C-alpha positions as a Python dict, from the first residue, in 0.01 Angstrom:
ca = {
    (1, 'M'): (0, 0, 0),
    (2, 'N'): (-314, 154, 70),
    (3, 'R'): (-395, 275, 423),
    (4, 'S'): (-567, 15, 631),
    (5, 'K'): (-941, -11, 603),
    (6, 'Q'): (-1166, -93, 843),
    (7, 'V'): (-1432, -427, 667),
    (8, 'L'): (-1692, -548, 824),
    (9, 'V'): (-1814, -888, 582),
    (10, 'V'): (-2119, -1044, 664),
    (11, 'G'): (-2136, -1422, 588),
    (12, 'G'): (-1921, -1686, 706),
    (13, 'G'): (-1939, -1911, 362),
    (14, 'I'): (-1668, -2004, 141),
    (15, 'G'): (-1720, -1597, -46),
    (16, 'G'): (-1698, -1431, 280),
    (17, 'M'): (-1364, -1615, 447),
    (18, 'S'): (-1220, -1588, 123),
    (19, 'A'): (-1246, -1201, 115),
    (20, 'A'): (-1172, -1215, 506),
    (21, 'L'): (-842, -1397, 394),
    (22, 'A'): (-763, -1193, 88),
    (23, 'L'): (-857, -866, 256),
    (24, 'G'): (-721, -954, 593),
    (25, 'R'): (-324, -1009, 429),
    (26, 'Q'): (-341, -665, 219),
    (27, 'G'): (-347, -559, 596),
    (28, 'H'): (-735, -461, 634),
    (29, 'A'): (-842, -532, 968),
    (30, 'I'): (-1156, -728, 920),
    (31, 'D'): (-1481, -804, 1117),
    (32, 'L'): (-1691, -1152, 994),
    (33, 'I'): (-2020, -1240, 1131),
    (34, 'D'): (-2256, -1512, 1031),
    (35, 'L'): (-2609, -1578, 1192),
    (36, 'D'): (-2525, -1933, 1257),
    (37, 'P'): (-2417, -1912, 1593),
    (38, 'Q'): (-2238, -2285, 1557),
    (39, 'W'): (-2098, -2168, 1199),
    (40, 'R'): (-2198, -2484, 1063),
    (41, 'V'): (-2206, -2625, 710),
    (42, 'Y'): (-2459, -2794, 516),
    (43, 'G'): (-2360, -3060, 210),
    (44, 'A'): (-2200, -3286, 62),
    (45, 'G'): (-1945, -3258, -194),
    (46, 'I'): (-1815, -3002, -336),
    (47, 'T'): (-1712, -2961, -749),
    (48, 'I'): (-1383, -2807, -854),
    (49, 'T'): (-1305, -2650, -1185),
    (50, 'G'): (-928, -2545, -1307),
    (51, 'A'): (-1016, -2215, -1242),
    (52, 'T'): (-1128, -2253, -882),
    (53, 'F'): (-814, -2497, -822),
    (54, 'R'): (-602, -2174, -981),
    (55, 'A'): (-858, -1951, -690),
    (56, 'L'): (-814, -2150, -420),
    (57, 'Q'): (-379, -2113, -493),
    (58, 'A'): (-407, -1755, -523),
    (59, 'L'): (-609, -1794, -187),
    (60, 'G'): (-371, -1970, -35),
    (61, 'V'): (-505, -2347, 47),
    (62, 'L'): (-456, -2517, -267),
    (63, 'D'): (-233, -2756, -62),
    (64, 'E'): (-462, -2824, 213),
    (65, 'V'): (-777, -2885, -22),
    (66, 'L'): (-563, -3142, -258),
    (67, 'A'): (-477, -3331, 50),
    (68, 'Q'): (-807, -3358, 142),
    (69, 'G'): (-963, -3369, -166),
    (70, 'W'): (-876, -3470, -502),
    (71, 'G'): (-821, -3342, -847),
    (72, 'G'): (-790, -3491, -1230),
    (73, 'H'): (-900, -3422, -1538),
    (74, 'G'): (-1142, -3473, -1781),
    (75, 'I'): (-1539, -3576, -1697),
    (76, 'Q'): (-1651, -3931, -1883),
    (77, 'V'): (-2016, -3901, -2014),
    (78, 'C'): (-2178, -4216, -2009),
    (79, 'D'): (-2508, -4359, -2133),
    (80, 'T'): (-2770, -4510, -1847),
    (81, 'S'): (-2625, -4816, -1819),
    (82, 'G'): (-2268, -4672, -1761),
    (83, 'R'): (-2148, -4740, -2101),
    (84, 'P'): (-1876, -4491, -2199),
    (85, 'L'): (-1933, -4216, -2465),
    (86, 'Q'): (-1714, -3988, -2496),
    (87, 'V'): (-1473, -3789, -2222),
    (88, 'L'): (-1540, -3391, -2168),
    (89, 'P'): (-1206, -3229, -2138),
    (90, 'T'): (-1210, -2997, -1879),
    (91, 'A'): (-1017, -2664, -1966),
    (92, 'P'): (-716, -2626, -1750),
    (93, 'A'): (-662, -2288, -1610),
    (94, 'E'): (-454, -2075, -1841),
    (95, 'G'): (-68, -2035, -1679),
    (96, 'A'): (-174, -2256, -1405),
    (97, 'D'): (-20, -2681, -1404),
    (98, 'L'): (-306, -2768, -1154),
    (99, 'P'): (-591, -2989, -1225),
    (100, 'S'): (-859, -2916, -1436),
    (101, 'T'): (-1138, -3070, -1250),
    (102, 'G'): (-1191, -3244, -878),
    (103, 'G'): (-1372, -3239, -571),
    (104, 'I'): (-1345, -3184, -190),
    (105, 'M'): (-1651, -3284, 105),
    (106, 'R'): (-1812, -2947, 168),
    (107, 'P'): (-1724, -2948, 556),
    (108, 'A'): (-1310, -3031, 447),
    (109, 'L'): (-1351, -2688, 278),
    (110, 'H'): (-1561, -2504, 522),
    (111, 'R'): (-1251, -2668, 784),
    (112, 'I'): (-972, -2550, 603),
    (113, 'L'): (-1132, -2200, 486),
    (114, 'S'): (-1234, -2151, 895),
    (115, 'S'): (-937, -2258, 1036),
    (116, 'R'): (-734, -2027, 831),
    (117, 'T'): (-1000, -1761, 863),
    (118, 'L'): (-917, -1755, 1273),
    (119, 'A'): (-603, -1772, 1241),
    (120, 'S'): (-571, -1455, 1037),
    (121, 'G'): (-648, -1267, 1305),
    (122, 'A'): (-1015, -1122, 1178),
    (123, 'R'): (-1279, -1102, 1470),
    (124, 'V'): (-1544, -1400, 1399),
    (125, 'R'): (-1870, -1275, 1594),
    (126, 'L'): (-2155, -1570, 1530),
    (127, 'G'): (-2546, -1573, 1603),
    (128, 'I'): (-2569, -1226, 1447),
    (129, 'T'): (-2660, -1033, 1107),
    (130, 'V'): (-2736, -670, 1052),
    (131, 'D'): (-3029, -492, 1070),
    (132, 'A'): (-2923, -169, 948),
    (133, 'L'): (-2697, 1, 679),
    (134, 'D'): (-2618, 376, 721),
    (135, 'E'): (-2385, 559, 512),
    (136, 'H'): (-2226, 849, 639),
    (137, 'D'): (-1940, 1088, 535),
    (138, 'D'): (-1688, 872, 770),
    (139, 'G'): (-1823, 520, 670),
    (140, 'V'): (-2103, 275, 720),
    (141, 'R'): (-2243, 259, 1015),
    (142, 'A'): (-2375, -110, 1057),
    (143, 'T'): (-2612, -157, 1340),
    (144, 'F'): (-2650, -495, 1410),
    (145, 'S'): (-2931, -775, 1550),
    (146, 'D'): (-2800, -820, 1842),
    (147, 'G'): (-2870, -429, 1867),
    (148, 'T'): (-2478, -333, 1879),
    (149, 'Q'): (-2347, -49, 1618),
    (150, 'A'): (-1950, -38, 1464),
    (151, 'T'): (-1876, 194, 1173),
    (152, 'Y'): (-1661, 63, 877),
    (153, 'D'): (-1512, 197, 592),
    (154, 'A'): (-1634, -87, 319),
    (155, 'V'): (-1912, -367, 400),
    (156, 'V'): (-1936, -700, 199),
    (157, 'G'): (-2241, -868, 150),
    (158, 'A'): (-2194, -1245, 116),
    (159, 'D'): (-2458, -1417, 290),
    (160, 'G'): (-2554, -1600, 16),
    (161, 'L'): (-2864, -1653, -223),
    (162, 'F'): (-3114, -1467, 29),
    (163, 'S'): (-2946, -1190, 126),
    (164, 'R'): (-3004, -941, 403),
    (165, 'V'): (-2731, -717, 261),
    (166, 'R'): (-2864, -750, -68),
    (167, 'R'): (-3220, -642, 52),
    (168, 'L'): (-3069, -341, 246),
    (169, 'L'): (-2893, -250, -29),
    (170, 'F'): (-3169, -285, -350),
    (171, 'P'): (-3507, -376, -214),
    (172, 'D'): (-3657, -388, -531),
    (173, 'A'): (-3394, -658, -659),
    (174, 'P'): (-3562, -978, -826),
    (175, 'A'): (-3622, -1242, -584),
    (176, 'P'): (-3464, -1596, -605),
    (177, 'A'): (-3725, -1816, -882),
    (178, 'Y'): (-3686, -2175, -858),
    (179, 'T'): (-3588, -2312, -1171),
    (180, 'G'): (-3777, -2631, -1236),
    (181, 'Q'): (-3491, -2823, -1105),
    (182, 'S'): (-3409, -3055, -817),
    (183, 'V'): (-3116, -3183, -702),
    (184, 'W'): (-3056, -3491, -495),
    (185, 'R'): (-2698, -3572, -382),
    (186, 'L'): (-2542, -3838, -129),
    (187, 'V'): (-2193, -3947, -51),
    (188, 'A'): (-2051, -4278, -150),
    (189, 'P'): (-1791, -4499, -104),
    (190, 'R'): (-1515, -4431, -411),
    (191, 'P'): (-1406, -4732, -596),
    (192, 'G'): (-1085, -4717, -698),
    (193, 'W'): (-1149, -4734, -1086),
    (194, 'M'): (-1314, -4424, -1043),
    (195, 'Q'): (-1045, -4155, -1156),
    (196, 'R'): (-1204, -3907, -1308),
    (197, 'R'): (-1576, -3750, -1245),
    (198, 'H'): (-1862, -3876, -1458),
    (199, 'F'): (-2191, -3738, -1641),
    (200, 'F'): (-2491, -4008, -1725),
    (201, 'L'): (-2716, -3828, -1942),
    (202, 'G'): (-3004, -3961, -2201),
    (203, 'G'): (-3234, -4039, -1913),
    (204, 'A'): (-3506, -3869, -1768),
    (205, 'V'): (-3295, -3719, -1488),
    (206, 'K'): (-2917, -3595, -1531),
    (207, 'V'): (-2684, -3818, -1303),
    (208, 'G'): (-2320, -3756, -1190),
    (209, 'L'): (-2032, -3911, -969),
    (210, 'T'): (-1733, -3658, -849),
    (211, 'P'): (-1438, -3788, -652),
    (212, 'V'): (-1412, -3556, -316),
    (213, 'S'): (-1115, -3777, -181),
    (214, 'G'): (-902, -4107, -155),
    (215, 'E'): (-1208, -4290, -46),
    (216, 'Q'): (-1561, -4097, -123),
    (217, 'M'): (-1724, -3985, -399),
    (218, 'Y'): (-2065, -3751, -400),
    (219, 'L'): (-2348, -3820, -660),
    (220, 'F'): (-2611, -3558, -767),
    (221, 'L'): (-2938, -3626, -988),
    (222, 'L'): (-3078, -3302, -1125),
    (223, 'E'): (-3471, -3396, -1187),
    (224, 'T'): (-3699, -3166, -1360),
    (225, 'T'): (-4008, -3115, -1127),
    (226, 'P'): (-4301, -2907, -927),
    (227, 'R'): (-4101, -2797, -623),
    (228, 'R'): (-4072, -3053, -376),
    (229, 'P'): (-4212, -3045, -38),
    (230, 'V'): (-4012, -3142, 277),
    (231, 'M'): (-3938, -3509, 298),
    (232, 'G'): (-3845, -3759, 603),
    (233, 'D'): (-3525, -3962, 558),
    (234, 'Q'): (-3760, -4267, 472),
    (235, 'A'): (-3923, -4089, 130),
    (236, 'L'): (-3640, -3946, 70),
    (237, 'A'): (-3425, -4288, 47),
    (238, 'A'): (-3740, -4462, -146),
    (239, 'E'): (-3775, -4147, -367),
    (240, 'L'): (-3405, -4149, -480),
    (241, 'R'): (-3394, -4526, -554),
    (242, 'R'): (-3736, -4445, -723),
    (243, 'L'): (-3534, -4169, -1003),
    (244, 'L'): (-3238, -4444, -1040),
    (245, 'Q'): (-3456, -4696, -1146),
    (246, 'G'): (-3321, -4808, -1517),
    (247, 'Y'): (-2967, -4680, -1456),
    (248, 'G'): (-2664, -4962, -1442),
    (249, 'G'): (-2360, -5025, -1365),
    (250, 'I'): (-2244, -4822, -1065),
    (251, 'L'): (-2536, -4629, -1038),
    (252, 'A'): (-2713, -4965, -1032),
    (253, 'E'): (-2495, -5069, -704),
    (254, 'I'): (-2519, -4711, -574),
    (255, 'R'): (-2930, -4745, -554),
    (256, 'E'): (-2932, -5051, -395),
    (257, 'R'): (-2728, -4934, -95),
    (258, 'I'): (-2952, -4642, -49),
    (259, 'G'): (-3156, -4590, 337),
    (260, 'P'): (-3297, -4408, 517),
    (261, 'D'): (-2942, -4341, 684),
    (262, 'S'): (-2790, -4255, 369),
    (263, 'G'): (-2754, -3849, 425),
    (264, 'I'): (-2955, -3774, 124),
    (265, 'V'): (-2950, -3375, 111),
    (266, 'L'): (-3234, -3233, -153),
    (267, 'R'): (-3241, -2918, -237),
    (268, 'P'): (-3463, -2711, -529),
    (269, 'L'): (-3269, -2528, -753),
    (270, 'E'): (-3286, -2149, -685),
    (271, 'A'): (-3138, -1833, -920),
    (272, 'F'): (-3138, -1493, -1031),
    (273, 'E'): (-2995, -1226, -1225),
    (274, 'L'): (-2914, -925, -1041),
    (275, 'P'): (-2794, -632, -1274),
    (276, 'P'): (-2533, -384, -1236),
    (277, 'P'): (-2384, -228, -1068),
    (278, 'W'): (-2367, -467, -698),
    (279, 'H'): (-2260, -241, -503),
    (280, 'R'): (-2392, 95, -301),
    (281, 'G'): (-2216, 362, -155),
    (282, 'R'): (-1952, 194, 73),
    (283, 'C'): (-2086, -165, 87),
    (284, 'L'): (-2085, -503, -184),
    (285, 'L'): (-2212, -816, -262),
    (286, 'I'): (-2040, -1047, -351),
    (287, 'G'): (-2050, -1453, -439),
    (288, 'D'): (-2457, -1570, -450),
    (289, 'A'): (-2499, -1291, -261),
    (290, 'A'): (-2492, -1083, -615),
    (291, 'H'): (-2478, -1377, -865),
    (292, 'P'): (-2632, -1673, -739),
    (293, 'T'): (-2616, -1945, -970),
    (294, 'T'): (-2697, -2325, -1076),
    (295, 'P'): (-2470, -2664, -1054),
    (296, 'Q'): (-2429, -2688, -1367),
    (297, 'L'): (-2103, -2539, -1440),
    (298, 'A'): (-1960, -2617, -1105),
    (299, 'S'): (-1863, -2293, -1036),
    (300, 'G'): (-2035, -2075, -772),
    (301, 'A'): (-1800, -2153, -507),
    (302, 'G'): (-1519, -2084, -717),
    (303, 'M'): (-1630, -1732, -844),
    (304, 'A'): (-1658, -1628, -475),
    (305, 'V'): (-1330, -1735, -439),
    (306, 'E'): (-1244, -1506, -736),
    (307, 'D'): (-1468, -1214, -626),
    (308, 'A'): (-1266, -1223, -244),
    (309, 'L'): (-948, -1207, -454),
    (310, 'V'): (-1041, -909, -748),
    (311, 'L'): (-1200, -722, -457),
    (312, 'A'): (-862, -787, -235),
    (313, 'D'): (-675, -651, -575),
    (314, 'E'): (-890, -358, -646),
    (315, 'L'): (-895, -210, -280),
    (316, 'A'): (-482, -215, -279),
    (317, 'R'): (-468, -26, -630),
    (318, 'E'): (-771, 223, -551),
    (319, 'P'): (-725, 406, -227),
    (320, 'E'): (-1105, 558, -280),
    (321, 'V'): (-1352, 244, -164),
    (322, 'A'): (-1592, 375, -408),
    (323, 'Q'): (-1353, 359, -753),
    (324, 'A'): (-1232, 14, -619),
    (325, 'F'): (-1572, -103, -638),
    (326, 'A'): (-1654, -15, -992),
    (327, 'G'): (-1248, -138, -1082),
    (328, 'F'): (-1433, -535, -946),
    (329, 'M'): (-1745, -435, -1134),
    (330, 'H'): (-1514, -425, -1457),
    (331, 'R'): (-1331, -694, -1413),
    (332, 'R'): (-1594, -937, -1246),
    (333, 'Y'): (-1948, -846, -1417),
    (334, 'E'): (-1942, -1062, -1739),
    (335, 'R'): (-1734, -1319, -1594),
    (336, 'C'): (-1995, -1403, -1356),
    (337, 'R'): (-2263, -1311, -1577),
    (338, 'L'): (-2121, -1590, -1800),
    (339, 'V'): (-2190, -1870, -1555),
    (340, 'V'): (-2532, -1737, -1413),
    (341, 'S'): (-2686, -1737, -1781),
    (342, 'N'): (-2522, -2029, -1924),
    (343, 'S'): (-2564, -2308, -1608),
    (344, 'L'): (-2954, -2148, -1695),
    (345, 'E'): (-2919, -2244, -2057),
    (346, 'I'): (-2756, -2576, -1964),
    (347, 'G'): (-3061, -2650, -1719),
    (348, 'R'): (-3313, -2577, -1971),
    (349, 'R'): (-3191, -2793, -2194),
    (350, 'E'): (-3161, -3067, -1937),
    (351, 'Q'): (-3513, -3016, -1929),
    (352, 'G'): (-3607, -2994, -2293),
    (353, 'R'): (-3464, -3310, -2306),
    (354, 'A'): (-3224, -3166, -2572),
    (355, 'P'): (-2906, -3377, -2734),
    (356, 'V'): (-2670, -3494, -2508),
    (357, 'E'): (-2432, -3306, -2725),
    (358, 'E'): (-2571, -2949, -2711),
    (359, 'Q'): (-2551, -3040, -2311),
    (360, 'T'): (-2205, -3116, -2302),
    (361, 'R'): (-2119, -2825, -2596),
    (362, 'L'): (-2220, -2552, -2370),
    (363, 'V'): (-1998, -2687, -2067),
    (364, 'E'): (-1668, -2748, -2259),
    (365, 'E'): (-1711, -2413, -2436),
    (366, 'S'): (-1819, -2217, -2100),
    (367, 'L'): (-1487, -2413, -1902),
    (368, 'R'): (-1274, -2296, -2180),
    (369, 'A'): (-1373, -1908, -2148),
    (370, 'L'): (-1376, -1937, -1721),
    (371, 'A'): (-996, -2124, -1800),
    (372, 'R'): (-870, -1782, -1872),
    (373, 'P'): (-690, -1520, -1627),
    (374, 'I'): (-964, -1326, -1422),
}
């Protein structure tokens, strides 16, 4: 094994915690910081692909994820009335006997990863971020927002779409741009017959349901719209009910139960493509800090976990950080570019009301590609 390194991970989300775990078990000493003093997580459910199940297995958390979440196979495509049209295959990860699709509540996944991170020996500091990163012969000197400083052999920027580390490393990088779509999410009771993910296509909006546990599922609704203003709970409920008008079956049942206490989450979809390399000196971006994507392929979190695994693998293989980062880029760039590019293209097809077959074909092709080894 290579000499143990002092590594700073900026960002305590899925990518950052995965990096802390993957690097920590290689013997590296990890400092993880997160700007939120409460280390909270927001959102409803998260969809898991076959490739993401494989990554979670490699990270060592799969059993807990399956115990608290759900795994299955295939996506049932329906029309707006709820009539089944076809089952879209979801490719299982090559070389792994695992579910090919699934889901979990985002807070549940956060609890699994955060408890593992704390148990790993990583030093976690909350309520701070980095103000400066200065490269020296002996490493990177990080200046934190609380005025303290420390020197590291490597810095991993895993601080998301609006990454502070990205702004420090690449001040001329593209800014996140609104794609023209917003996503609505809420959690609902899961009926016993709901044994796979569902898409409801052909209407003015795209709607889906994903089981996330034995008792719960989450609904997402993608709409093409100018960027929406902030809305209160009453307005969110009324507008989501309006958007679901004309949908039948289980969506009609969900619509009738929507109220101000439904916990609706509304987010604009924002993304951009960052040209390579995603590193400068001893500092590297991973996850949404490097390749933020929209949710059409349900692969943003999975790509972040894969990033962490590949980074740990390359640092074990190469004694020099610069060589390890180059190896990381060689293995990660095209795979992550596929996710970002194809997700955005699916979004464009949705906005253009392309035939259902054109939308689902690109989803199926992309999932087959992601099932290949990393």
